[in-house]
N, C-alpha and C positions, 0 to 999 in steps of 0.2 A: 480202396485197397482190395487187391485180389483175394486176400486171406479172409475178408469179411463177406465175400460173395458166395455164400453157400446157404442151403436151406436150413442147416443146423444153426447158423448164426441168426437167421430169420426167426427160427423157433425160440432161441434164447431171448431175442429182443421182444418177441411177443409175450413171453413169460414175464419179463420185467414190466411191460406195460400193464399186463393183467394184474400184477401184484398190487397196484395202486388204483385200479379202475373201479373198484367196488365201493366207492364212497357212499352210495345210497344205503349200504348195510350199516353205516355208523350214525344214522339219524338219531338214535337214542342218546348219543354223547352230547349233542348240542340242541336237542329239542327243547329242553327246559329253558335254556338261554333265549332261544327264539320265542318261546311262549311269554317269558317275563318281559323282555325288552320291547316286544311288539304289542303287549297287553292282550294276548289271545286267551280265549277260554279253551277248554279241552276240545270242544267240537270244531272250533276254527283250526286248531293245531292238527286235528285229524284230517281236516280238509286239505291242508297243505301236504300232509303225509300221503294222501291219496294221489296227489299230483306227482309226488316222488315215485310212487309205485308205477303210475302210468308212464312217466318219462323213462324209467329204467327198464321197462318191458316192451313198450310200443316202439319197436325199432324198424318199422317198415321203411321209413325214409332212408335210414342208413343202409338197409339192404338194397334198395333201389339205386342208391348212389354207388355202392360197391359194384353192382352189376354193370352200371353205366361206365364207370371209369375203367374197369378191367375189360369189358366187352369192346369198348371203344378202342383200347390199345390193341386188342386182338385183330379188330377189323383193319386198323392202320397197318399193322405188321403184315397181315394177310394180303393187303393191297399194295405192299411195297412202300408203306408210309414211312416218314422220317423217324429218326430216333428221338432221344431225349426222354426225360422222366416225367412227362406231362400226365401220366395216368398210372394207376396202381393203388394198392392198399394204403399208401402213405397219404393220399388225398382224404380218405375216410378218417384216418387217424388225426390228421391236421384239423379237420372240422370238429372232431370230437374234442380236441384240446382247446379250441376256441370256445366251444360251448361250456366246457368244464370251468375254464377260467372266468368267463362272463357270468355264469350262473352263481357260482360260489362267491366270487368277488362282490357282486351286488348284494348277496345275502349278508356277507361280512360287513359291508359298508352300512347296511341297514341296522344290523345288530349293534355295531359300535357307534352309531349315531353320526357317521360321516355324511350320510344322506338322510333326508327326511323319511319318517316312517311311511313305507309304501302302502297303498291299499291292499287288502287281502288278495284280490285278484292278481295284482302285480307280483306279490310275493309268491303266489302259486306259479306264476310264469317263471320267476327266477328259479324256483325249485324244479320245475319241469325241464328247463333248459339245462340245469346242472346235471340232473339225473339222466337226461337224454344222451349226454356224452358217453355214458356207460355202454349204450347200444352201439355207438360208433366204434369204440375201442373193441368191444366184444365181436362185432361183425367182421371187422378187418382181420383180427387175430384168429378167430375160429375158422372162417371160410378159407383163408390163405393156408392154414395148417392142414385142412382137409385136402386142398389142392396139392400141397407139397407131399403129403403122405397118404395117397389115395388108397393104398392097400391096408393101411392101419389107421383109418379115419377115426375109429372109436377111441383108440389110445390117444391120438393127437387131440381130439376134442376133449377127452377126459382130463388131459393135462391142462389145456387152456381153461376149461371151466373149473377145474380144481383150484388153480391159482386165483381165479376170480373169486371163488368161495373163500379162499384164505385171505384175500385182500382186506376184508373187514378187520380181521385179527391183526394183520400187519399194520394197517393204518392206526389202529388203537395203540399198538406199541409205539408208533411215532408220536401219538398224542400224549401218552404218559411220560415219554422221555423228553420231548421238545416243547410241549405247550404248558407245562407246569399246572395242569388241571384247569386251564382257561378254555372253555368251549369256544369263545369268540376267536381266539388264536387258532383253534383247530379248524374252523371254517376257512380261515385264510390259508392254512396249510393244505386243505382240500382243494383250494383254488390253484395253488402253485405247484404242489408236488406232482400230481398226475399230468398236469400240463407240460411242465418242463421235461419230465421223463419221457413222455410220448413224443415230444418234438425232437428230443435227442435220439431216440431209438427208431423213429418211424422210417428213416432212409434204409434201415437194414431189413425191414419187413417187406419181402418181395415174394413173388411166385416163381418157383424154380421147376425145371424139368425133373420129373420124378424117376428115381431109380430105386428098385426094391432091395438092392444089395445092401445088407447090413442095416437096413432101416430098423428092423425089429430089435436088433442088438442095442443100438444107440437110443432108441425110444425107451427100451427097458432101463437104460442108464438114467435118462431124464425122469422116468417113473420113480426110480430109487431115490433120486435127489428130492423129488416132490414129497415123498413119504418121510424122508429125513427132516425136511423143513416143517412139515405138519407135526411130526412128533416133537420137534424142538419147541414149536409154538405152544403145543399142548402142555408141555412141562413148564414153560414160562408162565402160562396163564394160571395153572394150578398153584405154582409157587407164589405168584402175586396175590391171588385171591385168598390163599390160605395163610401165608406168613407176611406178605408185603415185602417190597424190595426198596432199598434206598435209591437215591437219585444216581449215585455212582453205579450201582448194580443195574439200573435201567439202561444206562449208557452202554455198559458192557454187553448186556443182552442184545441191544440194538446193533452194536458193531458185529457181534457174532452172527446175527440174522443177515446183515448185509453181506458178510463173507460167504454164508451159505447160498445166498441168492446169486453169487458169482459162479457157482458150480456149473450151471448150464453152459457157460462159455467154455469150460474145460471139456465138457462132453462134445461141444461143437468142434473144438480143436482135435480131440481124439478121432472124431468121425472124419475130419479132413485128412488126418494122417493115414487112417485106414484106407481112404479112397485113393490117396496118392500111391499107396503101396500095392494096391490091387488094380487089375485091369477091369474096371467097371465102366458103365456108361457115365459120362461126365454130367454133373448136375450144377454146373456153375454159370449157366446162362439164364438170367431171370426173364420172366415173361415180359416185363416192361421194356426190355431192350433186345429181345431175341425172338425171331420168328420160329425158330426150332422149338423153343420152350413152349410157345403158344400152341403149336401143333401137338406136342406131347401131352400137355395138360388137358387140352380139349379131348383128345382121344381117351385119355385115362378117365376123365370125368364121364364121358359118354359110355365107356365100357362098364363102369361101375354103377351107373344109374339104372333103375328098373324102368324108367320112362325116358323119353327123349327131351331132357332138359326143359321141363314145363315152366311156364311163367306162373305168376301168382293166380291169375284168373283161371288158367287151365287146371292148376292144382286144386283150386277150390271147387271145381266141378267133379273132383274125384271123391269117392266114398272114403278112401284111405285118409285123405286130408281131414275129414270131419271126425273120423274115428280117432285119429291122433289128437286132434284138438279137444275132443270130449274127454279122452283119457288124461290129458294134461290139466283140464279144469279140475278133474277129480284128484289127481296126484299133486300137482303144483299148488292148486288152490287150498286144499286141506293142509298141506305141509306148511305153506306160508302162514296160514291162519294159526297154526300151532306156535310158531316162533313169535308171531305178533302178540300172542296172549300168554306166553310162557311165564312172564313175570306175575301176571294176575293169577294164573293157576297156582304158582308157587306160594303166593301170599294167601290164597284161599286154603291151601293145605298146611299153612303155618311153617313153611320153610324159612330159614334165616336168610338175611340179606346176602351173606357170604355164599350160601348155597345157591341162591337165585342168580347172583352175579356169575358164579362158576357155570351154571347151566346156560346162561345167555352167551358167555364167552366161548364155551366149548361147542356150542351149536355150529360155529364156523368150521370146526375140525370135523364133526360128523358130516356136515354138508360137503366138505372137501372129499372125505373118504368115499361118499356116495358118488360124487361127480367123477373122481378119478377111477375108483374101483369098477363102476359100471362100464365105463369106456374101455378099460383094459380087459375086463371079463368078457364083454360082448365081442371083442376082437378074437379072443381065445376061443370062445364058443363057436364063432362063425368059421374060423380057419381050421380048428381041430375037429369039431363035431358037426359043422354044417348047420348049426342051430340059428335061426333068424333072430335079429335083435329084439323084435317085439315080444319074443318069449321071455327075455330077461326083464323087459318092461312090465310084463304081466306078473312075473315073480316078485318084483319090487313093490308093485301096487298091492299084491296079496299080502306081502309082509307088512306093508304100511297099515293095512287093516288091523293086524295084530297090535301094532304100535299104538294106534288110536284106542283100542280096547284096553290096553295096559294103562294108558293115561286115565281112561274113564273109570277104571277099577278102584283107584284111590288107595291101594295098599301102600304100606310104608316103603318109601324109596321108588314108588312107581314112576315119578317124573324123571328120575335118572335113566331108568330102563327105557321108558317110552320115548324120551327125547332122542336117545341114541338111535333107536329103531326108525322113528319118523324122520330124523335128520339125515340118516344115511339114505333112506328110500327117497326122500324129497330131492336130495342132491343128485341121485342117479338119474332122475328124469331130465335134468339139465344137460347131461352128456348124451343120453340115449336119443332124445328128441331131435337135436340137430343132425346127428349121424344118420338116423332113420330118414330124416327129411332129404338128405343128400342122396340117399339110395333109392328113395321112392320117386323123387321128382327131378333129380339131376343136380349138379353143382352150380351151373351157370346162374340160376336165380335162387340158390340156396339161402343167401342172406335175407332176401325179401320174404321167402316162405317161412323160414324158421322163426323170424322175428314176428311175423303175423301170428303164428301158432303160440308164441310166447305171451301174447295178449291174454291167453287163457289164465295165466298166473294172477294178474290183478283182478280179472273178472271173478275167478274162483275165490280169491281172498276177500273181495267185497261181499260175495254171497255168504261165505262161511263165517267171516269175522264179524261183519256188521249185522247182517240179516239173521244169522243163526246164533253164534256165540254171544254177541252183544245183547241181542234181544232176550235170549233165555237167561243170561246172567242178570240183566236188569229186572226181569220178572221174579227171579229168585232172591235177589239181594234185599236187605232190609236193614234198619237201624241207622246209626250215625255214619255218615259218609256213603250211604247206600252200598254197603259192602256185604260180601257173602263169605262165610267160612265153612269149610267141610267139603267132602268129596262129591256131594250132591250138586255143587255149584256148576260144575262143568260136565257132569256125567252124561246127561242127555245129549249135550252138544257133541261130545266125542263118540258116543254110540252112533249118532246120525252120521258123523264124518267117517266112522268106520264102515258104515253101510255105503257111503259115497265112494270110498276107496275100493271097496269090494266091487261096486259097479264098474269102476275104472278098470279093475282086474278083468272083468268079463269083456269089456270093450277091447282091451289089449289082446285078449285071447282071440277075439274075432279078427283083429288086425293080423295076428300071427298066422291064422289059417288062411287068411286072404292073401298073404304075401309069401307063404311058405315055398311055393314052387318058383316064385320069382327070385327069392334069395338063393335058391339052388342054381339058378342061371348065373347070378353074380359070382358064386363060388367057382363054377365051371370056367367062366371067362377069366377070372384071376389066375386060376391054375394054368389055363392055356397060355396066358400072356407070359407066365414065367418059363 
């Protein structure tokens, strides 16, 4: 249908896929069932969890596939090749859907006893395959959004990454409403829901010829919708954790959430009406079926990159790549370690179970605010002030230093304040890093490069969670159950992580000065193109 062939419908479809693609964030819901049914000890369960983190972050293959299927289509169109939809983001989404269903379905079959208990290594493979699907969904949606909205890539990435951050809270709402508290049923829901949704929406996710007319206006509309959805989820989470909701109330809140998630389609309709009323460049020819679109996107990508579309090996020879990678180890690693241990920190400070559950649930909201806010703010800073994005990255890493020190302090209510600061700053890295990657190394191999840099997250998490926090806690703990109570249990760990975040701040400052003149060139080229 012609009405569905716009980049705004593509954006709406990507948002819907992102809303359920963060299943790896819900591991805590079914980890106890996995542990008991498979007779795992805590160490074995942690091993399975490590493969979850690796699968959800090591997305190099999804990036390579995205580059191949979109570049192959460009070459075919450039050489007068035939039409058809044999290439495009939908290929990446389809493979992600297959992985999602296969991984979670086999895990569900193991937990429910349909198949014999698999060896630990095989269960780790199931978890890896299931979590790996997240990188395929994320790569297709994020990179296509950057290509469709080249001048406002920060905002587009912020929206995509923001909804990925919200997806954990959205999936938990589905669990509480549809699964009746049964973790095994939730695993089956994780196998079916993201798979079906992505298969239905993937034909709409295409790369379109970019026109800057009214882009900012309608992206602001999508931004407002995302903030409304985040606020709604926050209110629902607080009400559930404080007062509890009946089954009927859960159904009502879920229906309201679904209605709110339909709003991006109304934004797409408004954008189409505005385009038809004004004489602007048409944006209705997708890359996968239009040579004109291919030319426009290529030109836009090359204009906005600081380098000539480097591939992964070329990027890895650049000092900027390693500065960005090191900054992400400090920021993503220490942030992920905080959420991985927030329950244990709360218990050591004698927070109630209701308070801890609220902290865990609300983390997804702070994560979203960081992802969305940093993307939006970095665009505003670049367009209005000419400030490079690494400057905002440095600011968030410096602020994260304060957040870690707040958690280390141990004063009453410190975990509420500290988790908000660290959560927002952690989320911001996930929208800033992909956008900076596209501008430093070009869009053509963006998926491969930013997924490689994302490996910094599990590397940092392993170093700080296992080798630092876990080691110091075990050395400090004593008594029954080898537990520790008091602010001293995690103080040293978070003072060290504050130092790490500050080092990341210094690295980002170096990257800022290194790219300052190059970002000035980007701004000049964008103004000239307008």
